[in-house]
PDB file as gemmi writes it, atoms N, CA and C in Angstrom:
CRYST1    1.000    1.000    1.000  90.00  90.00  90.00 P 1                      
ATOM      1  N   MET A   1     128.708  25.426 119.038  1.00  0.00           N  
ATOM      2  CA  MET A   1     126.976  26.031 118.519  1.00  0.00           C  
ATOM      3  C   MET A   1     127.193  27.572 118.629  1.00  0.00           C  
ATOM      4  N   PRO A   2     126.364  28.137 118.055  1.00  0.00           N  
ATOM      5  CA  PRO A   2     125.949  28.993 118.003  1.00  0.00           C  
ATOM      6  C   PRO A   2     124.408  29.403 119.042  1.00  0.00           C  
ATOM      7  N   ALA A   3     124.516  30.675 119.575  1.00  0.00           N  
ATOM      8  CA  ALA A   3     123.665  30.771 120.278  1.00  0.00           C  
ATOM      9  C   ALA A   3     122.456  31.204 119.829  1.00  0.00           C  
ATOM     10  N   PRO A   4     121.123  30.457 120.440  1.00  0.00           N  
ATOM     11  CA  PRO A   4     119.576  30.801 119.546  1.00  0.00           C  
ATOM     12  C   PRO A   4     119.617  32.578 119.735  1.00  0.00           C  
ATOM     13  N   LYS A   5     119.017  32.530 118.859  1.00  0.00           N  
ATOM     14  CA  LYS A   5     118.487  34.139 118.216  1.00  0.00           C  
ATOM     15  C   LYS A   5     117.232  34.839 119.700  1.00  0.00           C  
ATOM     16  N   ALA A   6     117.508  35.526 119.909  1.00  0.00           N  
ATOM     17  CA  ALA A   6     116.330  36.119 120.988  1.00  0.00           C  
ATOM     18  C   ALA A   6     116.198  38.066 120.172  1.00  0.00           C  
ATOM     19  N   LEU A   7     115.019  38.286 121.530  1.00  0.00           N  
ATOM     20  CA  LEU A   7     115.046  39.210 120.761  1.00  0.00           C  
ATOM     21  C   LEU A   7     114.039  39.787 121.722  1.00  0.00           C  
ATOM     22  N   PHE A   8     113.781  41.099 122.267  1.00  0.00           N  
ATOM     23  CA  PHE A   8     113.107  41.408 123.223  1.00  0.00           C  
ATOM     24  C   PHE A   8     111.193  41.851 122.990  1.00  0.00           C  
ATOM     25  N   CYS A   9     110.297  41.132 123.603  1.00  0.00           N  
ATOM     26  CA  CYS A   9     108.727  41.515 123.246  1.00  0.00           C  
ATOM     27  C   CYS A   9     108.550  42.753 123.453  1.00  0.00           C  
ATOM     28  N   PRO A  10     108.048  43.296 121.841  1.00  0.00           N  
ATOM     29  CA  PRO A  10     107.795  44.670 121.946  1.00  0.00           C  
ATOM     30  C   PRO A  10     106.830  45.243 123.268  1.00  0.00           C  
ATOM     31  N   THR A  11     106.099  44.115 123.407  1.00  0.00           N  
ATOM     32  CA  THR A  11     105.029  45.224 124.679  1.00  0.00           C  
ATOM     33  C   THR A  11     105.771  45.200 126.309  1.00  0.00           C  
ATOM     34  N   CYS A  12     106.229  43.974 126.438  1.00  0.00           N  
ATOM     35  CA  CYS A  12     106.416  43.874 127.549  1.00  0.00           C  
ATOM     36  C   CYS A  12     108.523  43.790 128.128  1.00  0.00           C  
ATOM     37  N   ARG A  13     108.747  43.500 127.231  1.00  0.00           N  
ATOM     38  CA  ARG A  13     110.340  43.972 126.962  1.00  0.00           C  
ATOM     39  C   ARG A  13     111.263  42.873 127.417  1.00  0.00           C  
ATOM     40  N   LYS A  14     110.552  41.277 127.823  1.00  0.00           N  
ATOM     41  CA  LYS A  14     110.957  40.278 127.859  1.00  0.00           C  
ATOM     42  C   LYS A  14     111.638  39.576 127.039  1.00  0.00           C  
ATOM     43  N   VAL A  15     112.905  38.973 127.227  1.00  0.00           N  
ATOM     44  CA  VAL A  15     113.709  37.957 126.085  1.00  0.00           C  
ATOM     45  C   VAL A  15     112.266  37.023 125.370  1.00  0.00           C  
ATOM     46  N   VAL A  16     112.128  37.167 124.188  1.00  0.00           N  
ATOM     47  CA  VAL A  16     111.849  36.116 123.268  1.00  0.00           C  
ATOM     48  C   VAL A  16     113.052  35.411 122.562  1.00  0.00           C  
ATOM     49  N   LEU A  17     112.932  33.730 122.581  1.00  0.00           N  
ATOM     50  CA  LEU A  17     113.902  33.375 121.999  1.00  0.00           C  
ATOM     51  C   LEU A  17     113.113  33.088 120.724  1.00  0.00           C  
ATOM     52  N   ALA A  18     113.997  32.574 119.505  1.00  0.00           N  
ATOM     53  CA  ALA A  18     113.183  32.938 118.028  1.00  0.00           C  
ATOM     54  C   ALA A  18     112.468  31.718 118.191  1.00  0.00           C  
ATOM     55  N   SER A  19     112.822  30.631 118.588  1.00  0.00           N  
ATOM     56  CA  SER A  19     111.733  28.971 118.831  1.00  0.00           C  
ATOM     57  C   SER A  19     110.748  29.079 119.785  1.00  0.00           C  
ATOM     58  N   ASN A  20     110.786  30.828 120.202  1.00  0.00           N  
ATOM     59  CA  ASN A  20     109.243  30.312 120.991  1.00  0.00           C  
ATOM     60  C   ASN A  20     107.879  30.485 119.658  1.00  0.00           C  
ATOM     61  N   GLU A  21     106.738  30.172 119.733  1.00  0.00           N  
ATOM     62  CA  GLU A  21     105.819  29.842 118.683  1.00  0.00           C  
ATOM     63  C   GLU A  21     105.097  31.022 118.665  1.00  0.00           C  
ATOM     64  N   GLU A  22     105.172  32.134 119.890  1.00  0.00           N  
ATOM     65  CA  GLU A  22     104.510  33.801 119.741  1.00  0.00           C  
ATOM     66  C   GLU A  22     105.384  34.659 119.457  1.00  0.00           C  
ATOM     67  N   PHE A  23     106.826  34.098 118.757  1.00  0.00           N  
ATOM     68  CA  PHE A  23     107.553  34.785 118.457  1.00  0.00           C  
ATOM     69  C   PHE A  23     107.850  35.885 117.580  1.00  0.00           C  
ATOM     70  N   PRO A  24     107.952  37.175 117.706  1.00  0.00           N  
ATOM     71  CA  PRO A  24     108.543  38.191 118.566  1.00  0.00           C  
ATOM     72  C   PRO A  24     108.414  38.526 119.937  1.00  0.00           C  
ATOM     73  N   PHE A  25     106.863  37.999 120.072  1.00  0.00           N  
ATOM     74  CA  PHE A  25     106.112  38.645 120.793  1.00  0.00           C  
ATOM     75  C   PHE A  25     106.240  37.265 122.023  1.00  0.00           C  
ATOM     76  N   CYS A  26     106.001  37.726 123.505  1.00  0.00           N  
ATOM     77  CA  CYS A  26     106.209  35.976 124.277  1.00  0.00           C  
ATOM     78  C   CYS A  26     105.223  35.507 124.533  1.00  0.00           C  
ATOM     79  N   SER A  27     103.981  36.094 124.315  1.00  0.00           N  
ATOM     80  CA  SER A  27     102.758  35.547 124.822  1.00  0.00           C  
ATOM     81  C   SER A  27     101.752  35.817 123.606  1.00  0.00           C  
ATOM     82  N   ASP A  28     100.565  35.337 123.375  1.00  0.00           N  
ATOM     83  CA  ASP A  28      99.613  35.781 122.598  1.00  0.00           C  
ATOM     84  C   ASP A  28      98.837  36.850 123.260  1.00  0.00           C  
ATOM     85  N   ARG A  29      98.622  36.867 124.906  1.00  0.00           N  
ATOM     86  CA  ARG A  29      98.682  38.101 125.271  1.00  0.00           C  
ATOM     87  C   ARG A  29      99.567  39.710 124.649  1.00  0.00           C  
ATOM     88  N   CYS A  30     100.637  39.522 124.700  1.00  0.00           N  
ATOM     89  CA  CYS A  30     101.340  40.556 124.177  1.00  0.00           C  
ATOM     90  C   CYS A  30     100.871  40.639 122.364  1.00  0.00           C  
ATOM     91  N   ARG A  31     100.788  40.085 122.028  1.00  0.00           N  
ATOM     92  CA  ARG A  31     100.322  39.753 120.644  1.00  0.00           C  
ATOM     93  C   ARG A  31      99.034  40.364 120.557  1.00  0.00           C  
ATOM     94  N   LEU A  32      98.248  40.251 121.566  1.00  0.00           N  
ATOM     95  CA  LEU A  32      96.935  40.861 121.302  1.00  0.00           C  
ATOM     96  C   LEU A  32      97.269  42.703 121.539  1.00  0.00           C  
ATOM     97  N   LEU A  33      98.028  42.777 122.879  1.00  0.00           N  
ATOM     98  CA  LEU A  33      97.602  43.902 123.155  1.00  0.00           C  
ATOM     99  C   LEU A  33      98.287  44.749 121.808  1.00  0.00           C  
ATOM    100  N   ASP A  34      99.660  44.309 121.326  1.00  0.00           N  
ATOM    101  CA  ASP A  34     100.007  45.227 120.621  1.00  0.00           C  
ATOM    102  C   ASP A  34      99.566  45.255 119.077  1.00  0.00           C  
ATOM    103  N   LEU A  35      98.295  44.313 118.891  1.00  0.00           N  
ATOM    104  CA  LEU A  35      97.475  44.555 117.402  1.00  0.00           C  
ATOM    105  C   LEU A  35      96.620  45.344 117.882  1.00  0.00           C  
ATOM    106  N   GLY A  36      96.292  45.748 119.202  1.00  0.00           N  
ATOM    107  CA  GLY A  36      94.771  46.841 119.597  1.00  0.00           C  
ATOM    108  C   GLY A  36      95.477  48.245 119.743  1.00  0.00           C  
ATOM    109  N   LYS A  37      96.784  48.614 119.874  1.00  0.00           N  
ATOM    110  CA  LYS A  37      97.458  49.516 119.696  1.00  0.00           C  
ATOM    111  C   LYS A  37      97.463  50.176 118.721  1.00  0.00           C  
ATOM    112  N   TRP A  38      97.466  49.109 117.219  1.00  0.00           N  
ATOM    113  CA  TRP A  38      97.440  49.190 116.174  1.00  0.00           C  
ATOM    114  C   TRP A  38      96.077  49.510 116.134  1.00  0.00           C  
ATOM    115  N   ALA A  39      95.399  48.769 116.233  1.00  0.00           N  
ATOM    116  CA  ALA A  39      93.735  49.133 115.698  1.00  0.00           C  
ATOM    117  C   ALA A  39      92.890  50.436 116.351  1.00  0.00           C  
ATOM    118  N   SER A  40      94.006  50.965 117.477  1.00  0.00           N  
ATOM    119  CA  SER A  40      93.323  52.004 118.254  1.00  0.00           C  
ATOM    120  C   SER A  40      93.913  53.108 117.467  1.00  0.00           C  
ATOM    121  N   GLY A  41      94.978  52.811 116.860  1.00  0.00           N  
ATOM    122  CA  GLY A  41      95.852  54.300 116.199  1.00  0.00           C  
ATOM    123  C   GLY A  41      96.787  54.763 117.110  1.00  0.00           C  
ATOM    124  N   GLY A  42      96.967  54.079 118.253  1.00  0.00           N  
ATOM    125  CA  GLY A  42      98.120  54.336 119.350  1.00  0.00           C  
ATOM    126  C   GLY A  42      99.497  54.234 118.757  1.00  0.00           C  
ATOM    127  N   TYR A  43      99.773  53.338 117.637  1.00  0.00           N  
ATOM    128  CA  TYR A  43     101.030  53.184 117.047  1.00  0.00           C  
ATOM    129  C   TYR A  43     100.504  54.037 115.375  1.00  0.00           C  
ATOM    130  N   VAL A  44     101.706  54.882 115.256  1.00  0.00           N  
ATOM    131  CA  VAL A  44     101.417  55.877 113.496  1.00  0.00           C  
ATOM    132  C   VAL A  44     102.514  55.381 113.024  1.00  0.00           C  
ATOM    133  N   ILE A  45     102.633  55.474 111.885  1.00  0.00           N  
ATOM    134  CA  ILE A  45     103.664  56.160 111.056  1.00  0.00           C  
ATOM    135  C   ILE A  45     104.055  57.047 109.972  1.00  0.00           C  
ATOM    136  N   SER A  46     104.649  57.673 110.519  1.00  0.00           N  
ATOM    137  CA  SER A  46     104.373  59.526 109.854  1.00  0.00           C  
ATOM    138  C   SER A  46     105.813  59.701 109.740  1.00  0.00           C  
ATOM    139  N   SER A  47     105.972  60.885 108.974  1.00  0.00           N  
ATOM    140  CA  SER A  47     107.408  61.505 108.350  1.00  0.00           C  
ATOM    141  C   SER A  47     106.552  63.000 107.948  1.00  0.00           C  
ATOM    142  N   PRO A  48     107.626  63.558 108.295  1.00  0.00           N  
ATOM    143  CA  PRO A  48     107.485  65.087 107.517  1.00  0.00           C  
ATOM    144  C   PRO A  48     107.121  65.122 106.223  1.00  0.00           C  
ATOM    145  N   ILE A  49     106.338  66.093 105.905  1.00  0.00           N  
ATOM    146  CA  ILE A  49     106.063  66.286 104.371  1.00  0.00           C  
ATOM    147  C   ILE A  49     106.819  67.733 103.805  1.00  0.00           C  
ATOM    148  N   HIS A  50     107.521  67.123 102.592  1.00  0.00           N  
ATOM    149  CA  HIS A  50     108.380  68.108 102.505  1.00  0.00           C  
ATOM    150  C   HIS A  50     108.121  69.222 100.858  1.00  0.00           C  
ATOM    151  N   ASP A  51     107.053  68.278 100.408  1.00  0.00           N  
ATOM    152  CA  ASP A  51     106.341  69.000  98.954  1.00  0.00           C  
ATOM    153  C   ASP A  51     105.406  69.804  99.785  1.00  0.00           C  
ATOM    154  N   PRO A  52     105.759  71.590  99.121  1.00  0.00           N  
ATOM    155  CA  PRO A  52     105.280  72.575  99.493  1.00  0.00           C  
ATOM    156  C   PRO A  52     104.056  72.450  98.766  1.00  0.00           C  
ATOM    157  N   GLU A  53     103.698  71.894  97.728  1.00  0.00           N  
ATOM    158  CA  GLU A  53     102.176  72.372  97.427  1.00  0.00           C  
ATOM    159  C   GLU A  53     101.221  71.219  97.880  1.00  0.00           C  
ATOM    160  N   LEU A  54     102.012  69.746  98.593  1.00  0.00           N  
ATOM    161  CA  LEU A  54     100.774  68.902  99.850  1.00  0.00           C  
ATOM    162  C   LEU A  54     100.858  69.386 100.661  1.00  0.00           C  
ATOM    163  N   LEU A  55     101.285  70.373 101.315  1.00  0.00           N  
ATOM    164  CA  LEU A  55     101.258  70.804 102.825  1.00  0.00           C  
ATOM    165  C   LEU A  55     100.286  71.675 102.224  1.00  0.00           C  
ATOM    166  N   ASP A  56     100.255  72.560 101.594  1.00  0.00           N  
ATOM    167  CA  ASP A  56      99.181  73.586 101.381  1.00  0.00           C  
ATOM    168  C   ASP A  56      97.794  73.053 100.845  1.00  0.00           C  
ATOM    169  N   GLU A  57      97.844  72.260 100.391  1.00  0.00           N  
ATOM    170  CA  GLU A  57      96.538  71.168 100.061  1.00  0.00           C  
ATOM    171  C   GLU A  57      96.317  70.355 101.690  1.00  0.00           C  
ATOM    172  N   LEU A  58      96.882  70.293 102.022  1.00  0.00           N  
ATOM    173  CA  LEU A  58      96.633  69.816 103.374  1.00  0.00           C  
ATOM    174  C   LEU A  58      95.959  70.868 104.634  1.00  0.00           C  
ATOM    175  N   GLU A  59      96.614  71.993 104.440  1.00  0.00           N  
ATOM    176  CA  GLU A  59      96.470  73.017 105.246  1.00  0.00           C  
ATOM    177  C   GLU A  59      94.955  73.460 105.314  1.00  0.00           C  
ATOM    178  N   GLY A  60      94.676  73.775 103.670  1.00  0.00           N  
ATOM    179  CA  GLY A  60      93.536  73.824 103.479  1.00  0.00           C  
ATOM    180  C   GLY A  60      92.533  72.976 103.206  1.00  0.00           C  
ATOM    181  N   LEU A  61      92.506  71.823 103.550  1.00  0.00           N  
ATOM    182  CA  LEU A  61      91.409  70.882 103.782  1.00  0.00           C  
ATOM    183  C   LEU A  61      91.210  70.790 105.408  1.00  0.00           C  
ATOM    184  N   ARG A  62      92.375  70.908 106.028  1.00  0.00           N  
ATOM    185  CA  ARG A  62      92.247  71.424 107.633  1.00  0.00           C  
ATOM    186  C   ARG A  62      91.210  72.202 107.992  1.00  0.00           C  
ATOM    187  N   ASP A  63      91.880  73.666 107.063  1.00  0.00           N  
ATOM    188  CA  ASP A  63      91.094  74.814 107.795  1.00  0.00           C  
ATOM    189  C   ASP A  63      89.217  75.103 106.950  1.00  0.00           C  
ATOM    190  N   ARG A  64      89.169  73.907 106.103  1.00  0.00           N  
ATOM    191  CA  ARG A  64      88.065  73.699 105.594  1.00  0.00           C  
ATOM    192  C   ARG A  64      86.775  73.021 106.223  1.00  0.00           C  
ATOM    193  N   GLY A  65      87.823  71.947 107.876  1.00  0.00           N  
ATOM    194  CA  GLY A  65      87.169  70.955 107.978  1.00  0.00           C  
ATOM    195  C   GLY A  65      86.627  72.117 109.390  1.00  0.00           C  
ATOM    196  N   LYS A  66      87.510  73.046 109.745  1.00  0.00           N  
ATOM    197  CA  LYS A  66      87.592  73.662 110.924  1.00  0.00           C  
ATOM    198  C   LYS A  66      86.187  74.663 110.770  1.00  0.00           C  
ATOM    199  N   SER A  67      86.460  74.994 109.342  1.00  0.00           N  
ATOM    200  CA  SER A  67      84.914  76.460 109.160  1.00  0.00           C  
ATOM    201  C   SER A  67      83.824  75.954 109.170  1.00  0.00           C  
ATOM    202  N   SER A  68      83.694  74.475 108.389  1.00  0.00           N  
ATOM    203  CA  SER A  68      82.749  73.723 109.036  1.00  0.00           C  
ATOM    204  C   SER A  68      82.022  73.004 110.080  1.00  0.00           C  
ATOM    205  N   ASN A  69      82.942  72.884 111.242  1.00  0.00           N  
ATOM    206  CA  ASN A  69      82.419  72.532 112.601  1.00  0.00           C  
ATOM    207  C   ASN A  69      82.433  74.105 113.267  1.00  0.00           C  
ATOM    208  N   ASN A  70      82.572  74.944 112.528  1.00  0.00           N  
ATOM    209  CA  ASN A  70      81.631  76.350 113.166  1.00  0.00           C  
ATOM    210  C   ASN A  70      80.598  76.511 112.558  1.00  0.00           C  
ATOM    211  N   ASP A  71      80.286  75.890 112.034  1.00  0.00           N  
ATOM    212  CA  ASP A  71      78.608  76.626 111.086  1.00  0.00           C  
ATOM    213  C   ASP A  71      77.620  76.477 111.878  1.00  0.00           C  
ATOM    214  N   ASP A  72      78.100  75.739 113.682  1.00  0.00           N  
ATOM    215  CA  ASP A  72      76.937  74.687 113.619  1.00  0.00           C  
ATOM    216  C   ASP A  72      76.358  75.815 114.902  1.00  0.00           C  
TER     217      ASP A  72                                                      
END                                                                             
């Protein structure tokens, strides 16, 4: 008989069996803490921008935002 599948809870790193009803988290508390990090921007999915045109456009937007903040 194969061993049950398990992972580490992404929040607290405890071992969690796949049969746990909260899987992949060890508890509802850890699930809610993780959700809170996503909602507050604690986690981000980012990748480098390699398109020079898009990079120039984003820098232009950033520069315009800075100049509008200095108008106060």
